[in-house]
N, C-alpha and C positions, 0 to 999 in steps of 0.2 A: 516721460514728463512733460506735460504744456507748457514748457515757458513762454514759446513764442504768442502762446494766445493768453497766459497769466500776467505776464508783465506791465500791458498794459489794461490792464483791469486794476491789479494791485497796485498801481503808481498812483493811483490814485484816494484808497484808502487811508493813506497817512502823508498831509500836508504839513507844510511850511507859516511857522504863524510871525509873518513881520517885526523887525523890530527897528521901529524907528527911530530911538533914541541914543545908538553908539553910531562909534566910527566906521567908516568899510563900505568896501560895497553896497550900492543903493541899488531901488529899483529891484525890487526879488519879482520872477516872473511868476502871472499869473498862473501858470499851470503847475507851479509848484506850492500853490497856495490852496490849491482847490482838494479839498476832502470830502468824498461822500458818507463818509463815517463821523465827520466834527471831529475827529482824533488827528493830531500835530504833533511834530517832533518833540516837543517839550515834553509832554503828556506821556511821552515813552519813558522817559527818564528826567528828572529835576536838571540833570548836567547841560541837559542837552536844545538850549537857546541859542539863538542866532547869536548870539553877542559872545559867549561861549564859544561856540564854532570860528567865530571872527579872529580873536585872541589868541587862540589855541593853533591853528592852522597855519600855514606858511603865508609868509605874506605876499610871495612871488605871485600867490591864485589873483590878484587882483581882482577884475573885473571877471572875471573865470570861477570866484568863488563859488557863482549860482550854478554853474557847470558842475562844477567839484561838488555840491550839494547833490547835484540828481542823478550823478554817477554813482556816488554811494549808495544811496537810495536803490538804485538799478542792483549795485554787488549783493544789498541785505536781500533782495526778494531773490535772486538769481541761490543765493547762498542758503536760503528756507528751501526754496524748492528742490536743490540738488539736496540735502538733506532728508527731505520728506522722500525724496525718489531712495535714498538708499533705506532706510526705515521701509518703505512701503514694499521693497525688492526683500529685507530681513524678513518680513510676514509671509510671504509669497500673494500677495497681491499684486504683482506686478508680471506672473507665473509665463513662462514660454509655457501657451498649450497645444498647438500645433503647429506646424511646416517647418519648413516651405512646402505646400503642395498645390499642382497643378490643378486649374482648375480653367473651366469643367475639363474632367478627362479628356485626355487629345487620341487623334489618329492622323498618324503620319500625313496621309492624303483621302482627300474624299472628294465630293462633287462638286462641280464649280457652282455658284452662284449666279445669276445672271442678273444684269445690271437693271437698274430703273431709276433715272436720273432723279438729283433732287434726295436724295435719303441721304439719312447715318442710321448706322449700325453700327452696332456692338452690344455690351452686358448690362444687364440692371443685376445690381445688387441691394437685398435687404438685410443688415445683420439685428441677428434673434436673441442676444444673450447681453444684456445689462452687463456692465462692470468690463466690458470685452471689446478690444479694437480688435478690427483688421485689414492688418498690411498689404498693399499690394505691391510686392519687391520687383516683379518683372514682367513684361510683356512678349507675345509671339504673336505676329500677323500671317495666317496662310494665306498664300493667295499661289495660284497660277500665270507664272509672268513675273518682269522686274518691274516694282514701283518704279516710276518718270522719278520721282523727286521724294527726300522726307516726307511723310505725311506730321498733321497734328489730330493728337486724341484730344478730345475734352473732356475731364470728370465733374460732372454735375450735378448739382441737390437736388430734389424735388422740389416747389416752392421759392426756390431762387433765381435771380434773371438772369445773374452773373455765372459763368464756371468757377468750381471752384480752385481748379486746374488747368493745366493744359503741357503736356507733352509730345516732343515728336520721335516718331520712330522712324529711322534710317534707311533701313531695310527689313522688307518682308523674309519670314523663313528663317527669321534666327532671333533667338531669344535677346531683348535689351533689358538692362538694369534702366528699374524708373523710381523716382520720388513722386511721391503723390501722399496727400495726408488719409490720417487713418478714417477706417470706416468705423461709425456707431451707432447703437440702435436709437431709434426716435429718426431717422435719414433713411430715405431711397436714393441709390446713390446711379448714375448713368454716366459709361465708358464708353464714348463715341466716337468714330473715323466718320469723315465723308466720302460714300461709295464714290463719287466725282475724283475723287482725289489718286484713286486707284490706276486710272489712264487706261491705256492695252490693258493693264493687268486684271485676274478677278478674284475677288475672294474663293476662298475651296471652305465648304463643312468641316471643322478638324474632329465634330462632336463624337469623343465615342460616351458617354455619358453625364448626367449630372447627380453631385453631390443627394442620395434619396437616404430618407429618414426608413432607418429599418424597424426589427421587432425586439423588441426592448431597448431601443435607444437612449431611453430619459434613463436608463440605470447602468446604461453602459458605462465602462472607465478606458476605454481605447477610445474618448470621440473620433470623430471626420468633421470635415468641414459640414457636412448637413446639421449638425449641433449648435454651431454657429450664422448659418447663414441662408438664407434663400435667394437662388438665384436664376435667370433666364436671358434668352438673349433679346436685343430688343430693336426695333426698326421704326426713326421718324420718319414719313414721307415728307415730302415737301408741303404738302395743305396743313400740315402742322400736327395731324394723327399717327400716333404710336402705335405698331403692333407686336406684341408681345412673342415670341416663341419657344418652344423646346424640344427643336427636332432641327436645329441647327445652333451655329454660333457664330454664325458669320466670319469664320475664321480668326477670332479672336479668341485667345488663350492669355491665362495670367496666373501667376506662380502668387500665392498667397500664405500667412502665416496666421494668426489668433494668437492673442495675448491677453493676458488680465492688463487691467488698466480702468482703475477706479478713479484716476484724477479729472474725468469729465464732472464729477460729483463738483468739484472746487469752481470751473465753468459755472455751471447752476447755481451756487450759491458758496461767494469768493468769501464772504465775512465770516464765513468756518472756520479762514486762515488769518483772521483778524488778530487772536490773542500771540499766535506764535508770530505774526508779523511784524508785533508791536514788541518782544523780547528780542526778535532777528533783525529790527532796525535798531534798538537801543546797544547791542552787541555791537553791531557793527561801526555804529558814530562812534561808540565810548573807545573803540579799540583805538581811531584815530585821533583823539583828546591822548587818551593813556601814552601811547607813542611818538607822540608828537616832538621835535628836537627844535620847536619855539620855545626860547625860554625869556621871560620876564615874572614875576612874582604870580601875577593872578593866573600862569599858564600852568603853574608849579601847581597849586592849589590843585584847580582842574586835573591836574594828571593824576594826582595822589588822589582823589576821590574818583575819577573813572577806574582806576588800578582796584581800588577797594570791591568798585559793583563788579567788576570782572572776574577777582583770582581772592580776594578774603574770603579763605578755608572756615571762619568763624562767622560770616556771614552766611547765613543761611538761605537767603532770599538775594544771594548775587544773583546777575541778571542770565549767565550762561544754563543755571540752575532751573530759572523761572522757562528760558525756552525750552530744555528738552522737557520738563512737565506740559508743557502747551503742545510740543509736537509729538508726545505721547499721546497724550487724551485724542488729538486729534484721527492719529493712529488708531487706535482701539475704537473710536467712532468708526472709523470705517472698513476695518475690520467686521464687525455686527452689524453695517448695515449692507457690506457686499454681499451680491449677486452668488449663489451656488451655481452659477455660470464659469466662477473664475476656481474654483476648487478643486485643487490638485495634492493627489494622495499618491502610497507606493507604488498603486498599483497601475498611477497612468504615466508606461512609459511612450514617451515623444518620438515618433516615426521623422525622421526627413528624407524625403522619396527624393531621389535624383530627380534635374530638370534637364 
């Protein structure tokens, strides 16, 4: 689940309406008031006014009241995304499709690559399947000689001025675990290193073969990397020109997996989460009221109202039920839309290659 990417987006979907007439902390931060949808917390449930929250939550919060509201809002978002992640897994929409496999196919040693000053060398990746992500888990650079120092790899996306990630390779000729963002259809990615950083070492062509489309590939039950990815080697010269190649990999091999992942659709259209986010936000804040330890008449009325909204089995529209309906609707819609690229059936035995 794309929690890191979705959290800042979903924060702006539901705002807080200021309550100027009640006692307590004043000066609600502007970022809490913003709502891209026009929806505010008190519209999620009638009990969720700032006045009620001020009277029921701990008095010790003081001026940290607004921080507490922001943290609780984030907790609601994470809870929803965790629930969705579980449901999507149950429906096979986050299936493990392939891997880890080595790309491109490596050989132990190869012809050394003569240096050209100022070049960046590496691989270009073009994912081809909707609702499938490719994850680079490990990296190995074949060289003749030893690196003078750790070298930096850049992961760049075509059309973006800055790298999306950087990693440091400590040593050549050894596999190293890496953490990189997933690769998705719709973008072209470049994973490269500066050839000048090799010092006296020379990159070795460790290419044994590229993934290739085979006969009857579209009906194949045993998918390979060619089903999800197009890839070549790339060299960027000091003058800015790039040159692709299929006869070398410039010594670079990676270990990759392919996984079903429909959550990119939430990034494209976060409003499709709004109905569920509204109910999850209500659940999370109502629980704070229902289990408050603060005692006064107003608190008791609010507590009873919150408990009724959350737990009364005679209440067919209690909030957790509404939340479950909203989540189910989202998952069923995604299942209907999902790419056939993430179909998994009994004949798909995933092979976990040795690296």
